[in-house]
N, C-alpha and C positions, 0 to 999 in steps of 0.2 A: 477510589474516588469515582463518583458517578456524576453525570450531569443532572439537571433538574428533570423530575418527572419520570425517572426510571431507576431501577435497582438492579445491580449486578447479581447474577445467580452464583451459586457455589461452583468453583472450577470442576469441570468434568473432563476426564481423559478422552480425547478423540483418537487415541492410538499412541504408540510409543513416541515419546518426545514432545507431545503437544497437549496442552491444557486449554479448555474452552470455557469461557464465562459468558453465558447468555443473558441479555437484557431485552427489553421490549423492542427497542429501536436500533440496537447495536450489539456487537459481540466482540469479546477480547480473545485473541489467540495468543497463547504464551508458548514460545519455543522453550522446551524444558529438558535440555541436555546440558546443564551448566558444567558438568564434569569434563565435557569436551568442547566448551565454549559454544554450545548449540550448533555444532557442525551438522550439516544437512545430509542425512543418510537416506537409504531407501525406505526405511520404516517411517521416518519423519515425512518424506514425500507422500507416502501412502496416507498418513494421517491428515496432511494438508489437503489431499484430494477429497477425503471424506468431509473435512470441514467446509471446503468449497461447495460440495454438493448440497450441504445443508443451507448455505447462504444463497445459492442459486434457486433453491426451492422456496426459501423464505427470505427475501432480500433485506439485508441490514448493513449498516456501516460496520466495517471491520477495523479494529485496532490490533496491530500486530507488534508484539514486544518479546524480548528475550529475557530469560531468567538469568540471574547470577552476574549482572553487570556487563553482559555482552549481548549484542543483538544476534549475530551469527558470524563466526570467524571463518566461514567458508563451507565447502562441501567436505564430506568425510574423506580425507586423503587416503586412508587405508583402503577404502572401497574404490576410490578413483584409480589407485595404482593398479588394481586388479581388473579394471574394466577394459574391454577391448572394443574393436570396431563396431560390432553389432550393438553394444551398449550405447555407444555414442549416437548411432543412428536411431535408437529408440527415443532419444531426446528426453531422458528421465527428468532432468531439472528444467529444461526449457519448456516442457509441456506444463508443468505445474506452475511455473512463474507466469506463463502466458495466461493460464486459467485464473490466477490471482488478479492479473492485470485486467481481465475481462469481467470481473465480478460486477453484478448489476449496479451496486451503489459504491461510493468512494471507499478506498482503503487508506489507512493511516499507519505508516511505519514509524515505530518509536525506537530510535536507535541510540542505545547507550553502549559505549565501548566500541568494540570492533564490528564493522560490517564489511567483511572482506570476501573476495571471490564470489562464491554462490550466495553468501549473505548480502553482499552489495547488490547482486543481481535481483535478489528478492526485494530489496529496498527500492531498486529502480522500478520494479513492477508496481509499486504502490502509487496511489494518486498524490499523497502528501507524505512528507517525511519530517519528523521532529527529532532533533538530536540533543545531546548534552555536551558540556565542554570537553568531555573525554572521548567523544565520537571520533572514529577514524574510518574513512571509507576508501576502498581501493580494490584493484583487481590484479593480484600478483601471479595470475595463471601462467604467463609466458615464462616466468622464472622457474616453473615446475614442468616445463616442456609441453604445456597444453595451451589452449586459448579460452577466453571468456565466451563460452558458447551458449549461454542460457539467457541471452537478451542484451548483455552489455555491448556487444559488437555493433549494434545498431541503435539500441534504446539510449545509451549514454550520450551519444552525440546529439540526440534530440533534446536531452535534458540540459546539457552544459555547453554544447557547441563542439565542433570538430577539433580545434586545437587542444583544448584541455582534455577532451576524451582520449586523444592520441597519447598525451602524456601519461594518463592513467593506464591505458591499455597496452601501450608499447614500451613505456619507460618505467613502469612500476611506481608511478607517483601515488602516494597515499595522501588524501586530503584530510586536514584537520577540520574540526567543527566550524571554526571561523571561516576557513577557505570554502567549505561546502555551503555555508550560509551566504557568503558573499556572491556566489553564483546561483543561489536559490535552489541548489540541490537539497538543502535543508530549508524548510519554510520557517523554522523557529529553532532556537536553542533554549532549553529549559534545564534547571537544576535536576540532577538525577532523581532526587526525591519527589520532584514535581512532574516527572516525565509523563506518567500515566494520566495525571490530572490535566496536563496540557493537551494530551490527546483527546480526553473527554471534552475539554472546552472547544476544541476544533470540531469534534463530532456533534456537539450541541449546535454549532453554527450550521453544519451541514443538515442536520435533522430538522432544523427550523424551517428549511425550505420545503416546497411541495415535493413529496416523495417521487411521484411519477415524473415531474418536471426534471428533478435531479437525475433520475435514472436515464431519461431520454437525452438530457444534456450531455451526460457522460458518453453515451453511445454515439451521439452525433459528433462530439468532439474527436472521438477516435476513429470515425469513419474515414475511408479513403478519400483523397481529394476529389476524385472523379464522381463520388457520390453526392457531392454538394453542387448546387443548392437544393437538389430535389429532396434529399433526406431531411434537410432542415424544414422544408415546407410540409413534408408528410408528418414529421414529429410535431410540428406546431399545429397542424390540423387536428391531430389527436388531442392535444392539450387544450385547444380552443373549445372542445366539446365537453370538458370535464367539469363536474360540480366544484371541485377544488379551485379551479381557475376562477369561476364565477364568484365563489364565496370570498376568496382572497382579494379580488379586485373590488368587490362591493365593500369589504371591510376597509380597504385602503381609501376608497372614495368617502366613506362615512367619517373616517378619522380626519381627512382633509377638510370636509365640510364643517365638522365640529370645531376644528382649529380655526377655520375662517370666521365662524360665528363668534368665537371668543377673543379674536385678535382686534 
């Protein structure tokens, strides 16, 4: 399913475990390790870095979905078991999830089935999340003797508040789709067969906005508190000088004037 005015390209492998479908204004990333419920291993992390580099070079909205009825059921436990102190300090997963979070244009996580552990942290890094009735989101890391160290320890509280974040991180609570939607961790719940289409509909709304304004709005939104209001003023100064701003405001005024003449 594609939105108006664009066509998805054929899926292309960006590396082990990741398929990429390019369109003019968006790209679909498909986690493609269904035999292990899309567990996130080193090879998939490397493929995600390659996909991020392409979007950083040519900014597009990203839709991120898992194959096989699961978003991502966590990091690869077999690899995690063998990782030591130096691996933790390299921040293998935290670096790629932070890179996803910082992509120029919005990212939309499409969560069918399990989004657990590292899969949940990848979902938290997205700007929007759409689920299905069978979505389950949580961080069971402490039950495995480790912690959620790839963003959940601080990002989850920003998304759902400290009390609920502590239930998830410290007591192993797994949220149902309805629970996640009630706290807006999920923006929407769609039928599994409509999940990608729902993502494209949201992408259509995003891409209907002025591209540079959207890009700067995302950057300003995530800027440190001390950067405001200066960063807001600088970003606005850039946008005030663009042809897109002038054209869109002129079109708005023309529509209002035509409506006034016919009312």
